[in-house]
C-alpha positions in Angstrom: 125.4 134.8 142.5 126.9 134.0 139.2 126.6 130.2 139.7 122.9 130.7 140.7 122.2 132.7 137.6 124.0 130.0 135.5 121.9 127.3 137.0 118.7 129.2 136.5 119.6 129.9 132.9 120.4 126.2 132.2 117.2 125.1 133.9 115.2 127.4 131.7 117.0 126.3 128.6 116.4 122.6 129.4 112.7 123.3 130.2 112.1 125.3 127.0 113.9 122.7 124.9 111.8 119.9 126.4 108.6 121.8 125.6 109.8 122.5 122.1 110.6 118.8 121.5 107.2 117.8 122.8 105.5 120.2 120.5 107.5 118.9 117.5 106.6 115.4 118.4 102.9 116.3 118.5 103.1 118.1 115.2 104.9 115.2 113.6 102.0 112.9 114.7 99.4 115.3 113.3 101.3 115.7 110.0 101.5 111.9 109.7 97.8 111.6 110.2 97.2 114.3 107.7 99.2 112.4 105.0 98.6 108.8 106.0 95.0 108.9 107.1 93.1 108.1 110.2 92.3 104.5 111.1 88.6 103.9 111.4 86.3 100.9 112.1 83.7 99.5 109.7 81.0 101.1 111.8 82.6 104.6 111.4 82.4 104.7 107.5 79.3 105.9 105.6 76.8 103.2 104.7 77.7 103.2 101.0 81.4 102.7 101.9 80.5 99.9 104.3 78.4 98.1 101.7 81.2 98.3 99.2 83.8 97.0 101.7 81.6 94.1 102.6 81.1 93.3 98.9 84.8 93.6 98.2 85.8 91.4 101.2 83.4 88.5 100.6 85.2 85.3 101.4 88.0 87.3 103.1 88.9 89.5 106.1 89.1 93.2 106.4 92.5 94.0 108.0 92.1 97.7 108.4 90.3 100.8 107.1 91.8 104.3 106.8 90.0 107.5 106.1 92.4 109.3 103.8 93.0 113.1 103.8 90.3 114.8 101.8 91.3 115.8 98.3 90.6 119.3 97.0 87.0 118.5 96.3 86.4 117.9 100.0 85.1 114.3 99.5 86.5 111.6 101.7 88.3 108.5 100.4 88.7 105.3 102.3 91.4 102.7 102.0 90.4 99.2 102.9 93.1 96.4 103.2 91.5 93.1 102.6 93.0 89.5 102.9 91.5 87.0 100.5 92.9 83.5 100.0 96.2 84.6 101.7 96.6 87.6 99.3 96.4 91.2 100.5 94.6 93.7 98.4 93.7 97.3 98.8 90.6 99.1 97.6 90.3 102.9 97.5 86.6 103.8 97.9 84.9 107.2 97.5 82.4 108.3 100.1 79.6 107.4 97.7 80.8 103.8 97.6 82.5 103.7 94.2 85.7 101.7 94.0 88.3 104.1 92.7 91.3 101.8 92.7 91.7 98.1 93.4 95.3 96.8 93.6 97.6 94.3 95.3 98.5 95.7 98.8 101.9 97.4 98.9 104.0 96.7 102.0 104.7 99.8 104.1 107.4 100.3 106.7 104.9 99.9 109.5 103.5 96.6 108.2 104.3 93.4 110.1 
């Protein structure tokens, strides 16, 4: 009886721990998205942002676009990584199409 109770207790602990770890992993992914942004395609951005990205990337290639977390004013900001003449640059663009920041792209840990 004691061995059976011990096994049941251990099985429950392992099961609860597994569920807890799975929930933590999901929360970590959500927190990352909240701080890093959500990858979007050129067709998913507002028309003004699309026009600005196309203008900024003339003669180059758009590598990726991220919709960044909304600032306190509730307006979205988009980050576009653009490759022109072998040089990477990043443009931060407001939802109304204004370029807020234009800079050389910074290498992140997840960049190849």
